[in-house]
C-alpha positions as CSV (number, residue, x, y, z in Angstrom):
1,M,-1.5,0.2,-6.7
2,V,-3.8,-1.0,-3.9
3,A,-3.4,-4.4,-2.3
4,D,-6.0,-5.6,0.3
5,D,-7.9,-8.8,0.7
6,D,-11.0,-6.9,1.8
7,A,-12.9,-6.4,-1.4
8,A,-15.1,-3.6,0.2
9,I,-11.9,-1.6,1.1
10,V,-10.4,-2.1,-2.4
11,D,-13.6,-0.9,-4.0
12,V,-13.8,2.2,-1.9
13,L,-10.1,3.1,-2.3
14,Q,-10.3,2.6,-6.1
15,I,-13.3,4.8,-6.4
16,M,-11.9,7.6,-4.2
17,L,-8.5,7.5,-5.8
18,E,-9.9,7.5,-9.3
19,D,-12.1,10.4,-8.4
20,A,-9.0,12.2,-7.2
21,G,-7.4,11.6,-10.6
22,F,-5.2,8.6,-9.9
23,T,-4.9,5.5,-12.0
24,V,-5.4,2.5,-9.7
25,D,-4.5,-1.2,-10.1
26,T,-5.9,-3.4,-7.4
27,Y,-5.0,-6.8,-6.1
28,A,-6.6,-9.0,-3.5
29,Q,-3.5,-11.0,-2.9
30,G,0.2,-10.2,-2.1
31,Q,2.0,-12.4,-4.7
32,P,1.3,-10.1,-7.7
33,V,2.6,-7.1,-5.7
34,K,5.7,-9.0,-4.7
35,N,6.3,-10.1,-8.3
36,M,5.5,-6.8,-10.0
37,Q,7.3,-5.9,-13.2
38,A,7.9,-2.6,-14.9
39,P,6.3,-0.3,-15.5
40,F,6.1,0.1,-11.8
41,P,3.5,2.0,-9.9
42,D,4.2,5.4,-8.4
43,L,3.0,4.3,-5.0
44,V,1.8,1.1,-3.2
45,L,-1.0,0.9,-0.6
46,L,-0.5,-2.4,1.0
47,D,-2.5,-4.1,3.7
48,I,-0.3,-5.7,6.4
49,L,-2.5,-8.9,6.5
50,L,-3.2,-10.3,3.1
51,S,-4.5,-13.8,2.3
52,G,-1.5,-16.1,2.9
53,M,1.1,-13.3,3.0
54,D,2.4,-10.7,5.3
55,G,2.4,-7.2,3.9
56,R,5.4,-6.3,5.9
57,A,7.4,-9.1,4.3
58,I,6.3,-7.9,0.9
59,C,7.4,-4.4,1.9
60,R,10.8,-5.6,3.0
61,Y,11.2,-7.5,-0.2
62,L,10.3,-4.5,-2.4
63,K,12.6,-2.2,-0.5
64,D,15.5,-4.7,-0.8
65,Q,15.1,-4.8,-4.6
66,P,17.1,-2.1,-6.7
67,A,14.2,-1.8,-9.2
68,T,11.4,-1.2,-6.6
69,R,13.1,0.4,-3.5
70,H,12.3,3.9,-4.7
71,I,8.5,3.2,-4.7
72,P,6.7,4.7,-1.7
73,I,4.8,2.1,0.4
74,I,2.0,2.9,2.7
75,L,1.1,0.0,4.9
76,L,-2.5,-0.3,6.1
77,S,-3.8,-2.1,9.1
78,A,-6.8,-2.3,11.4
79,H,-4.3,-2.9,14.2
80,T,-3.1,0.5,15.4
81,D,-0.2,-1.1,17.3
82,A,1.3,-2.3,14.0
83,E,2.8,1.1,13.1
84,Q,6.3,0.2,14.6
85,T,6.5,-3.0,12.7
86,A,5.3,-1.4,9.5
87,I,8.0,1.3,9.7
88,G,10.5,-1.4,10.7
89,A,9.7,-3.2,7.5
90,G,10.7,-0.3,5.5
91,A,7.3,1.2,4.9
92,D,7.3,5.0,4.1
93,A,4.2,5.5,6.1
94,F,1.5,3.8,8.1
95,L,-2.3,4.4,8.2
96,A,-4.6,2.7,10.7
97,K,-7.9,1.6,9.5
98,P,-10.5,3.1,9.5
99,F,-8.7,6.2,8.1
100,D,-10.0,9.5,6.8
101,I,-9.7,9.6,3.0
102,D,-8.4,13.2,3.2
103,D,-5.5,12.0,5.4
104,L,-4.8,9.3,2.8
105,L,-4.9,11.7,-0.1
106,D,-2.6,14.2,1.8
107,L,-0.1,11.4,2.4
108,I,-0.2,10.3,-1.3
109,E,0.3,13.9,-2.5
110,K,3.2,14.1,-0.1
111,F,5.0,11.2,-1.7
112,L,4.1,12.0,-5.3
113,R,5.2,15.7,-5.3
């Protein structure tokens, strides 16, 4: 699952991840991510700043729910100083934008092994 309010980033991530063999659901807003239902995604790529919602708050919420706490969450941000708050929110990893797609794929593979 990819959630980012930047349509260009969502499009690029979807193409790259699908080319790597992943099935990708995309969202431009945080509410559908926060309210996700089973079947749950294997992993969530979540922008810290979504329209009207804080990705860190969504991450905290998902990590507090028994049904979703096992899902790895990678928080993304253009603000490199956001790593500490991302990890503090329960994120399993943080990537600063722009990032190398190979770094992202390596991180995804690490969580999905």
